[in-house]
N, C-alpha and C positions, 0 to 999 in steps of 0.2 A: 706437326705431327698432332692431329685432334685425337683427343684419348675420351673412351666412352665414358656417359653418363653415370649416374652412380645404379648400380643394379637395385631396382625396388624390391626384389626378393632378398636383398644382403641385409643381413640381422643389425637393426639399429644399436650404436655404442649406447650404454645405458648413463644416466645422469650423475655425476658424482655427489657424495655427500654435503660438498660446498654448495653443488647447485640445487639440491633439493632444499636445503637451508635458505638459499637466496629467492628461492620459489616462494616461498614462507614468509619470509621476510617482508618482500616486495608487496604481497598479499593485504599483510596486516599495517603495512606502513606506505599508505597511498599519499601522504602529504609530500614526500621526498621523491625527488626525480633527477634523473640522469647520475651525474657523479655523486650528488649527495647520496642518494641511496646506495651506492655501491660502496662510498667510503663508511658509511655508517653500519653497512652489513658487515663489512669486512672487521671494523672494530669490535662488534658485536660477537662474528664467530671468533677472532683469537682468542677474547676474552672468555667464552663459554668454557664451562666445566666438562669433562670425558662425559661423565652420565649422561648430560644435556646433549652433547654432540651425538651420542649414541643412538638417538632416534633418528638423526641422517645416517649414521655410517653403518649400520645393522642392514636397513632396506638398500641402499646402496651396493653393500658387500654380496648380498643375494643377488641382486639385478646383476653384477657382475659376473657372479657364478652362473646365471642362467646365460647370459650375452656369451661366454668362453663357450658353453654346449653348444648354443644355436650357433655360432661360427664354426665350429669343428664339424658338426654336421654340414654346413652349407659349404664348406671347402671340401671334405667327403664325397660330397655329392657331385663333385664337378662343375658346380654353377658359377665358381668363381672364375676359376679358369676358361670356363666357354664364354663367361662376358668380356674378359680381359682380349680374348682371341676365339675368332670362332672356329671351333674344331674341325668345320669341313674345309676350312681354307688350307690351300697345298703348304707344304714345309719347304722352303728355300734350302737348298744342297749347301754344305758347308764346305766354304773357301778351302785350298788347300792350306794355307797358313792354319787356319781354324783347326784342321784334321792333323797337323802335325802338333799343335799345342794340345790338342786332346791326349795324344799318347805320350806327349812329353811331361805333361804333369803328373804322369802315373808315376813315373819313377823320380823326378824334380825333388830336391828338398829344399825347404825355406818358406817365408812368406808368401802369400799370395802374389805381392808385388815384387817380390825378388823373383819368385819363379817367372812370372810374366815378362820381366825385364832380360832375365838370363835365356828365355826361350826365344824372346824377340831377335837378341844378337845372335844365338845360335843360326836362326833362320836367315839373316840378312848374310851370314858368313857362308851358306849353304852356294855350290853353282847351280846352274839350271837344270843342269841334267839331276842334280840331288835333289830339288824342288820337285821336279816332275813324278817322283816317287809318291808324293802326296797329292798328287792332282788325281790318279787313278782313273775313277767315271765322271770326275766332277764334268766335264762338256756336255758327256750323254745327259746326266742328271738335270744338268743348267736346261738344256733343249728340253726335256722332260718338263720339268717345272713350268717352263714359259709354257707350255702347253697346256699342262694342267690349270693355270691360272688363268689362260684364255677363257678354257671352258667355264670354269668358276663363276668369272665376270658374266660371260653370256648367259650363264643359267640363272642370273638373278641371286642366285645366293650371297654374294657379297653385298648388294643393294639391301637385301633383305635385312642381313646381318646388321649393315649402319643404321638402318631404320629403327632397329630395335633397342640398339645402345643408345641411341641418339646422334651420333657421329653425323648422319645426314642432315639432322634440323640445323646442326651446328655450321656445318659447311655451306648451306643455303644461307644462314645469317652472315655468315663470314664473305659469301660472296656479292650478297646484297649491299654489304658495309664499303667493299671494295668498290663497287659499280658508282654507289653514294659519291667516295671520294673522285673515283676518277670523273664522274658528271661537273662536280664541282671546280676539279682542275680545269676541265676543258672548257668550263663557262667564264673563269679567271681569265683565260689564257686568249678566249675570243675579245673579251673585254679590253685586254690589254692592248690586244691587237688594234681592235676599234678606236682605242684612244690614241696611240700611235700615229694611226691614219689620220685622225682630226687634228691631231698637234700639228703634223706635218700641214696638214692643207692650210691651217692658219697662219704658219710659218711661211708657208709660199705667197699667201694673199699679203703677208706683212712686206714682203721682199717685192711684191709688185705692186706696191703703193697703195693697198687695199686701206680703207678705213681703220684707225688702230682701234676704234671702239669694238667693231665687228670682230677683229681678230680676237681680242681680248674675251669676247663674248663667247666665241667659238673655244677658245682655250679652256675657260669657265666650264663649258658644257662638257669637254671633254675629261677634265677632273672629276666634275660628278658623275659619269658614267661609271669611271675607274672606280669612285669610291664606294658607286651602288654594287658593282660587280666584287669588290673585296667583301662587302658587308654579306652578299649572299654566298659566298665562297665559305664563310666563318660560319652561317647559320646551320 
């Protein structure tokens, strides 16, 4: 399943005190590169006095507080849930087993794992007649859900949501990647088939008394065809 990309309206997590220090250190230490700068920065950070670290820890703390408030507002606005799942998408009806478990959890005791195991055990022990009690209007709701999903897709709302959250672009990219792999496999198979045919023809000529040099030349040509096909498939 392809997950939505990051919501551009979602608040960005702030940099930690260490990251703020590292940004300063890199700007002041341009002579060091890669692992060297990370190693030197780490040593300096560990040896730094508390009052010196406060220069980075205080703004980081303030940024965390602002981020927490921004995230709270973002979640409460409903934008987080709306980005993860289209609010206009029809809700799938609960299976009979899930309906049973909803009620079972209200009175069962123990950890979540224990309750899940005991509930599953009780469900398996039920007769078909007992299970039908939990089916209720499931069949009707299932048919209504299927119809609602058909209308939802035909309305273009599903495609609009997928485009909005980046799922459509990811699907197209994956489709193109699969097509490329399929094309390479097809080309390799065709080349292999042609090589086998060429080798077979060369072998027939040898059997019929054709000049050995000609047969060898054709065999070498067949090998070259296969070599090029393999190189193309790897590209």
